[in-house]
N, C-alpha and C positions, 0 to 999 in steps of 0.2 A: 504493500500500500504506500509506504513512504517514498519508494522510488517512483511510483506513479505520480505522487504529489510533486516531486522534483521535476519530472517530465512535464507536468502541467504548468509549473512555474516557467520553465524554459520555453514552452510552446507559446506563452503569452508575450514573449519578447520579440524584438526585431531580429532579423536574420544575423546581422553582425554581432549583436550582443549574445544571442543564443549560441552561435558558433564559438565565440570566445569563452563563454562560461561552460559550454559542453566540453571543450578541450581542458579547461581547468578541472572540471568534474572527473574526467578520465585520468588526469595527472594525480589528483588526490586519491583516486582508487588504486593507482599504481603504488603510491607511497604507503597507503594503509589499506591493503586489500580486504582485511577483515572488518573494516569499518561498516557501520550500519548507516544507511542514508535516512535522513529525517528532515523535518521542517522545524526550524527554531526561530521564533519571533517572525514567522511568515517568510523566512528565507531558507534556502537549501543548506543543509549542514550534514556533518558526518560525526558519528559517535563511535568511540571505542570503549568497551566495557562500561557503557552507560554514560560516559563523559564526552561532551562535545569537544572535538579537536580542530575542526575547520568548518568554514562555511563560505558562502559567496552570495553576491546579490548584484542586481543591476539598478542603477539610479539614473536620474535624468542626464547627468553630465559625466558619469564615470561608472566603472565596475569596481567592485570591492571584494577583496579577500578578507575574511573575518576569522581571526584566530580564536575567538571566544575566550579571550584573556586580555587583561589590561597591561600585561607585562611582556608579552612575547615580542612585540615590535621594538620596544626599548632595549630588550636583551640582544637584539641583532641590528641595532641602529645603523651600523656601517653598511650592512647588506641592503637596507631599505632606504638609504640616504637619497637615492635618485627618484623616490616616489613621494607623493603626498600621502601623509598618514594622519590618523587621529589616534587617540589612545588605543582604540580597539578595531581599527580598520586600515587596510592598505589599499589605496586607490590606484587604478590603472585604466588604460583606455583599450577600446576594442582593437585598435591597430598595433598595440604593443602588449601582447599577452605576457603574463608572468613567466620567467624562465623556469624550467623544471627544477633546476638546482635551487632556486629561491623557494619554490613551493615545498620542496623536500626539507629545506632548512626551517621554514616556518612551522611545518608540522612536527619535525623532530624536536624542535625547541618546545613546542606545546606539550608533546608527549613526555619529555623530560620533566617539565614543570609538574605534570600530573603524577609522576612517579616520586617526586620529592615529598618528604614528610611535612 
């Protein structure tokens, strides 16, 4: 059911946004193949062991990767220096998708955070 909800979310987007976010979705699946797709706050997300580790969304002027943590982006600030960020989101455009290496780093940073006591 949750994957169908993500499919519905993507189907409601324009082609460029849908293609960019579908590619991000596939990349996230590669990094955490055991993750469960879900919707969180109305946006597609991925959970591992019941904890949200990544998400994405389309907005009027940008796309966002959402680490579902207020500390992931600051932990790898050098890696995200070329992007506009907020405390909990990394913005990118449809014509400049996130590199696979950065997506891996974002997720592994979040996973390490969840493993810490």
